[in-house]
C-alpha positions in Angstrom: 37.9 25.0 -30.1 38.3 21.3 -29.6 38.8 21.8 -25.9 35.7 23.9 -25.7 33.6 21.3 -27.5 35.0 18.6 -25.2 34.1 20.6 -22.0 30.7 21.4 -23.4 30.0 17.7 -24.2 31.2 16.7 -20.7 28.9 19.3 -19.2 26.0 18.1 -21.3 26.5 14.5 -20.3 26.7 15.4 -16.7 23.6 17.5 -16.8 21.6 14.9 -18.7 22.6 12.3 -16.1 21.2 14.3 -13.2 18.1 12.6 -11.8 14.9 14.7 -12.3 12.1 14.4 -9.8 9.0 14.0 -11.9 6.3 11.4 -12.7 8.2 9.1 -15.1 5.9 7.4 -17.6 6.2 3.8 -18.7 8.5 4.7 -21.6 10.8 6.8 -19.4 11.1 4.4 -16.5 13.4 1.8 -18.3 15.5 4.7 -19.7 16.2 6.0 -16.1 17.3 2.5 -15.1 19.5 2.1 -18.1 21.0 5.5 -17.5 21.9 4.4 -13.9 23.4 1.2 -15.3 25.5 3.1 -17.8 26.9 5.2 -15.0 27.6 2.2 -12.7 28.0 -0.8 -15.1 30.1 -2.8 -12.7 27.6 -2.9 -9.8 24.2 -2.9 -11.7 22.1 -5.0 -14.0 18.8 -4.2 -15.5 16.4 -7.0 -16.3 12.7 -7.7 -16.8 10.6 -10.3 -15.0 9.4 -13.4 -16.9 6.1 -11.9 -18.0 4.9 -8.4 -18.9 1.7 -6.7 -17.8 -1.7 -7.3 -19.4 -0.9 -4.5 -21.9 2.5 -6.0 -22.6 4.6 -3.5 -20.6 7.7 -5.2 -19.2 8.2 -5.2 -15.4 11.7 -3.8 -15.1 14.1 -4.4 -12.2 17.5 -2.9 -11.5 19.9 -4.9 -9.3 22.9 -3.6 -7.3 25.7 -6.0 -6.3 29.4 -6.4 -6.7 28.7 -9.4 -8.9 25.4 -8.5 -10.7 23.4 -11.4 -11.9 24.9 -13.9 -9.4 24.0 -15.0 -5.9 26.9 -15.2 -3.5 26.9 -17.1 -0.1 26.8 -14.9 3.0 25.3 -12.0 1.0 21.6 -11.7 1.6 19.2 -10.7 -1.2 16.7 -7.8 -0.7 14.0 -6.3 -2.8 11.7 -3.3 -2.9 8.5 -3.5 -4.9 6.7 -0.3 -5.9 3.4 0.7 -7.6 1.5 -2.5 -6.8 -1.6 -0.4 -6.9 -1.4 1.7 -10.1 -2.7 4.9 -8.5 -0.2 4.7 -5.6 2.8 6.1 -7.3 5.2 7.5 -4.7 7.1 4.2 -4.3 7.6 4.1 -8.0 9.5 7.4 -8.0 11.3 6.7 -4.7 12.8 3.5 -6.2 14.0 5.3 -9.3 15.5 8.0 -7.1 17.0 5.3 -4.8 18.6 3.6 -7.8 20.2 6.9 -8.9 21.3 7.7 -5.3 23.0 4.3 -4.8 24.9 4.7 -8.0 26.0 8.3 -7.3 27.1 7.6 -3.8 29.0 4.6 -4.9 30.9 6.7 -7.4 31.6 9.2 -4.7 33.0 6.3 -2.6 30.6 6.8 0.2 31.8 4.1 2.7 28.3 3.1 3.9 26.9 2.7 0.4 29.9 0.8 -0.8 29.8 -1.6 2.2 26.0 -2.1 1.7 26.4 -2.9 -2.0 29.4 -5.1 -1.5 27.6 -7.2 1.2 24.1 -7.2 -0.2 22.3 -8.0 -3.4 19.6 -5.4 -3.9 16.7 -5.6 -6.4 14.4 -2.6 -7.1 11.1 -3.2 -9.0 9.7 0.4 -9.4 6.4 -0.6 -11.0 4.6 -3.9 -10.6 1.4 -2.4 -12.2 2.4 -0.1 -15.1 -1.1 -0.5 -16.6 -2.9 0.8 -13.6 -0.4 3.6 -13.4 -1.3 4.6 -17.0 -5.0 4.5 -16.3 -4.7 6.6 -13.1 -2.4 9.1 -14.8 -4.7 9.4 -17.8 -7.5 10.6 -15.5 -5.4 13.1 -13.6 -4.1 10.8 -10.8 -6.6 12.1 -8.2 -9.2 9.4 -8.1 -8.9 7.2 -4.9 -9.7 4.0 -6.7 -9.3 4.5 -10.5 -6.2 2.7 -11.6 -5.8 0.7 -8.4 -6.1 -2.7 -10.2 -4.4 -3.9 -13.3 -5.9 -3.8 -16.9 -8.2 -6.6 -15.9 -9.4 -4.5 -12.9 -7.9 -7.0 -10.5 -6.3 -5.8 -7.3 -2.8 -7.4 -7.5 -2.5 -7.3 -3.7 -5.4 -9.7 -3.4 -4.4 -12.0 -6.2 -1.7 -14.1 -4.5 -2.5 -17.7 -3.3 -4.1 -17.4 0.2 -1.5 -19.2 2.3 -2.8 -17.6 5.5 -5.9 -19.8 5.4 -3.6 -22.9 5.1 -1.4 -22.0 8.0 -4.5 -21.1 10.2 -6.0 -24.5 9.4 -2.8 -26.2 10.3 -2.8 -24.4 13.6 -6.4 -25.5 14.3 -5.4 -29.1 13.5 -2.3 -28.9 15.7 0.1 -29.3 12.8 3.4 -27.6 13.4 4.0 -26.2 9.9 3.6 -22.7 8.6 6.3 -22.1 6.0 7.0 -23.1 2.4 3.3 -23.7 2.0 2.9 -23.3 -1.8 2.9 -27.1 -2.2 -0.1 -27.3 0.1 -2.3 -25.1 -2.2 -5.1 -27.2 -3.7 -7.1 -24.4 -5.4 -7.0 -20.7 -6.2 -9.7 -18.2 -5.3 -9.1 -16.5 -8.7 -6.8 -17.0 -11.7 -3.4 -15.5 -11.3 -2.8 -12.3 -13.2 0.3 -12.1 -15.4 1.9 -9.5 -13.1 1.3 -11.8 -10.1 2.7 -14.8 -12.0 5.8 -12.9 -12.9 6.4 -11.8 -9.3 5.8 -15.3 -7.9 8.3 -16.8 -10.4 10.8 -14.0 -9.3 10.5 -14.6 -5.6 10.6 -18.4 -5.9 13.8 -18.2 -8.1 15.9 -15.8 -6.0 16.5 -16.6 -2.3 15.2 -13.2 -0.9 15.8 -12.6 2.8 14.1 -9.2 3.2 11.5 -7.3 1.2 9.1 -4.3 1.3 6.1 -3.5 -0.8 5.3 0.2 -1.3 1.8 1.6 -1.1 0.1 4.9 -0.4 -3.0 6.3 1.4 -1.7 6.3 4.9 1.7 6.6 6.7 2.6 3.4 8.5 4.8 0.3 8.3 2.5 -2.7 8.2 3.7 -6.2 9.1 2.3 -9.8 9.0 -0.1 -11.3 9.3 -2.4 -9.3 7.0 -5.3 -11.8 7.4 -7.2 -12.3 10.7 -7.5 -15.8 12.1 -11.2 -15.6 12.9 -12.3 -13.8 9.8 -12.8 -10.5 11.6 -12.6 -7.6 9.2 -10.5 -5.4 11.5 -9.1 -4.9 15.0 -7.8 -8.5 15.4 -4.1 -8.7 16.0 -2.8 -11.6 13.9 0.7 -12.4 15.1 3.1 -14.5 13.1 5.8 -16.7 14.7 8.3 -13.9 14.0 6.2 -11.1 15.4 9.1 -9.6 17.4 11.4 -9.6 14.4 8.7 -8.1 12.1 8.1 -5.3 14.6 11.8 -4.6 14.8 12.3 -4.3 11.0 9.1 -2.3 10.6 10.2 0.1 13.3 13.6 0.5 11.6 11.8 2.1 8.7 9.4 4.1 10.8 12.0 5.5 13.1 14.3 6.5 10.3 11.5 8.2 8.4 11.0 12.0 8.9 7.7 11.6 10.8 6.2 8.2 10.4 6.7 7.5 14.1 5.8 11.0 15.3 3.0 11.2 17.7 2.4 14.9 16.8 1.8 14.6 13.1 -1.7 14.7 11.7 -3.4 11.4 10.7 -4.5 10.6 7.2 -8.2 11.1 6.1 -8.4 7.5 4.9 -12.2 7.6 4.7 -12.5 10.8 2.7 -12.3 14.5 3.4 -15.4 14.5 5.6 -13.8 12.4 8.3 -13.8 14.4 11.5 -10.7 12.9 13.0 -8.1 10.6 11.3 -6.1 8.2 13.3 -2.3 8.9 13.6 -0.3 5.7 13.5 2.6 7.6 15.0 0.8 7.0 18.4 1.8 3.4 18.1 5.3 4.0 16.8 4.4 4.3 13.1 3.8 0.5 12.8 0.8 -1.8 12.8 0.0 -5.4 12.5 -1.9 -5.9 9.2 -5.0 -7.6 10.5 -5.2 -5.3 13.5 -5.7 -2.5 11.0 -7.9 -4.4 8.5 -7.9 -8.0 7.2 -7.1 -8.9 3.6 -6.7 -12.2 1.8 -4.3 -13.0 -1.0 -1.7 -10.3 -0.2 1.8 -10.3 -1.4 3.3 -9.6 2.0 2.1 -12.8 3.7 2.7 -14.8 0.6 6.4 -14.0 0.8 6.7 -15.1 4.4 4.7 -18.3 4.0 6.0 -19.5 0.6 9.7 -18.5 0.8 12.4 -17.5 3.3 11.6 -13.8 2.7 10.4 -11.4 5.4 8.2 -8.7 3.8 6.4 -5.7 5.2 4.1 -3.2 3.6 5.1 0.5 3.6 2.2 3.0 3.4 4.2 6.0 2.3 1.8 8.9 2.8 -1.7 10.2 2.8 -1.6 11.1 -0.8 -1.7 8.2 -3.2 -0.6 10.4 -6.2 1.4 13.3 -4.8 2.0 16.3 -7.0 5.2 16.4 -9.0 6.6 19.3 -7.0 6.2 17.3 -3.8 8.3 14.3 -4.9 11.8 15.6 -4.0 10.6 16.5 -0.5 9.1 13.0 -0.1 12.5 11.6 -1.2 14.2 13.6 1.6 11.7 12.3 4.1 12.2 8.7 3.1 15.8 8.4 2.0 17.3 7.4 5.4 14.5 5.0 6.1 15.0 3.3 2.7 18.6 2.7 3.5 18.0 1.7 7.2 15.6 -1.0 6.1 18.1 -2.5 3.6 20.6 -2.9 6.5 18.0 -5.0 8.4 18.9 -7.9 6.0 22.1 -8.1 8.2 20.5 -8.9 11.5 20.3 -12.3 13.2 22.4 -15.2 11.9 23.6 -16.7 8.6 25.8 -19.5 7.6 26.4 -22.6 5.4 25.3 -26.1 6.0 27.6 -28.8 4.4 28.9 -32.3 4.8 32.0 -34.1 3.6 30.7 -34.0 0.0 29.9 -30.3 -0.2 27.0 -27.9 0.3 23.6 -29.2 1.4 20.7 -27.6 -0.3 17.3 -27.6 1.4 18.6 -28.2 4.8 16.2 -26.9 7.5 17.2 -24.3 10.0 15.0 -24.3 13.2 15.3 -21.9 16.0 14.3 -21.9 19.8 14.4 -18.6 21.6 16.2 -19.1 24.9 16.2 -15.4 26.0 13.4 -15.6 28.6 12.7 -18.0 31.4 10.9 -20.5 29.2 12.4 -21.7 25.8 10.1 -20.7 23.0 10.3 -22.4 19.6 9.9 -20.0 16.7 7.7 -22.2 14.5 8.9 -20.9 11.2 11.8 -22.6 9.6 14.1 -21.3 6.8 15.9 -23.5 4.3 19.3 -23.4 2.7 20.0 -22.5 -0.9 22.1 -24.1 -3.6 25.3 -23.1 -1.8 24.0 -24.5 1.4 23.6 -20.9 2.7 20.9 -19.7 5.0 19.9 -16.3 6.5 17.7 -16.1 9.7 16.5 -12.7 10.8 16.3 -12.6 14.6 16.0 -9.9 17.3 18.8 -9.6 19.9 18.8 -12.6 22.3 20.0 -16.1 22.9 19.0 -18.9 20.6 19.4 -22.6 20.0 19.7 -23.3 16.3 19.3 -26.7 14.7 20.2 -27.8 11.2 18.5 -30.8 9.7 19.0 -32.6 6.4 17.7 -36.0 5.2 20.3 -38.8 5.7 22.2 -36.7 8.3 22.4 -36.4 12.0 20.8 -33.0 13.1 23.3 -30.6 14.7 22.6 -27.9 17.3 24.4 -24.8 18.4 23.8 -22.0 20.8 24.3 -18.4 19.6 23.8 -14.9 21.1 22.6 -12.2 18.7 23.9 -8.8 20.0 22.0 -5.6 20.4 23.6 -3.8 17.4 24.5 -5.5 14.2 26.0 -4.4 11.0 26.5 -8.0 10.0 24.7 -11.2 10.9 26.5 -13.7 13.2 28.0 -16.5 11.2 26.9 -19.9 12.3 28.0 -22.8 10.0 27.1 -26.4 10.3 28.9 -29.5 9.0 26.5 -32.4 9.3 27.5 -36.0 9.7 25.9 -38.6 7.5 23.8 -41.3 9.3 25.9 -44.5 9.7 25.0 -47.7 8.0 26.6 -51.0 9.1 25.9 -54.4 7.7 22.6 -53.2 6.2 21.3 -52.0 9.6 20.7 -48.3 10.5 22.5 -47.1 13.6 21.0 -43.7 14.5 22.2 -41.9 17.6 20.6 -38.4 17.5 22.1 -35.7 19.7 20.3 -34.9 22.9 17.5 -32.4 22.2 17.4 -30.3 25.3 13.9 -28.9 24.8 12.2 -31.9 23.2 9.1 -31.3 25.3 8.4 -28.0 23.7 9.7 -28.8 20.2 7.1 -31.4 19.3 7.4 -33.1 15.9 10.6 -32.9 13.9 10.6 -30.2 11.1 9.2 -31.3 7.8 11.5 -31.8 4.9 11.0 -29.5 1.9 11.8 -30.7 -1.6 12.7 -27.9 -4.0 11.7 -30.2 -6.9 8.2 -30.4 -5.4 8.1 -26.6 -5.0 9.0 -26.2 -8.6 6.3 -28.7 -9.8 3.6 -27.0 -7.8 4.7 -23.5 -8.7 4.8 -24.3 -12.4 1.3 -25.9 -12.2 -0.1 -22.7 -10.6 1.8 -20.3 -12.9 0.8 -22.1 -16.1 -2.9 -21.7 -15.4 -4.4 -19.6 -18.1 -6.4 -16.5 -17.5 -10.2 -16.8 -17.4 -11.7 -14.9 -20.3 -13.2 -11.6 -19.2 -16.9 -11.1 -19.8 
């Protein structure tokens, strides 16, 4: 009898732990994450962002890592963010399913999943807008706009500081600087919503390398810039300095998806059911430049790229914003390999540590010149090192000159070749030599800069203390009372 009860209990626990494809409500969502954590306690952590939604619903994240809660050098940080628009719900369920899948496959000792988790720190935020989800769900989930915004009726993907406008103005003035721009913000177009503030704090506190935001309403992987340079509302390709890399990581998702990159699939009726012919983004490989599709200001995608080291794209996951419950598992099967393929793109390009004789150098600047073609081309978007002196620079295959700079040190340069296929980024470490002082005079003998005529001004120095001061000033702004 005891054996029977034990077997029954084991069966019950196993059955209860099986992931169910359904629309999980705001109370069920953290329970799913906690259940995954209980199954895989050594590689997961569940936490909430610093601020809840307008209606006081926490924004829950589950993390996968071999050391949950801690950043490790050489291990890039990646995030997926779902349900930014409350009525676009597929990403929310896919991320819950992905969390369960990563745990289950790890327990089955799947070598690919184990390698991914041991070499990457993965953060999944299933719902950035639980209030909008609730409103949309309450009204049947079929309205194209109802529940899109948060409980203040604010579109969260238009609520981030508009850093595109700053970088475009710098371009017009001939200023070579388009990264870590948060300190250059002088005013906000609108008060930051609590969900926006929480996400900004999150992405400024963790050194994310790669990110994707999940939406719905079409089927395409969208990459920066989202905002046009001229102010055109559509059909203006707005390339970032890392246009080639963004196309590669976007195509990684599209090509691994069941039919995002298919030229034969039907397009989405994005303008309503009366549209006679909907465009199929599969005709262009399942990817699009954001502004070439339509221009938007204050988006989260471009904010990540221009405020931090993170490269973010936007995933439009399907024509239906709120798919039926019985369609969710099929959508998981269509997206599963793409979700995993995209996580692996955090391991392309180069990575390394910048140090000197005293230890790690935080806030060192990594600048890159592409030497692949006939003419050297600077990629005018620097990344910076973290507290362990570590950096991660996503790059397409090719030959590059990489320079490390830090105040009070001689810059150092190295040549590196990024291969065609990568499962791990090439390691390129720098040990910088302090500038010599003799008898109170400065003797500075910088190394020869081979391409000085194309590099222009030296990279700007970024002070993390200044970042924190500006960020805190923005995030502490109180909401404007609603009329």
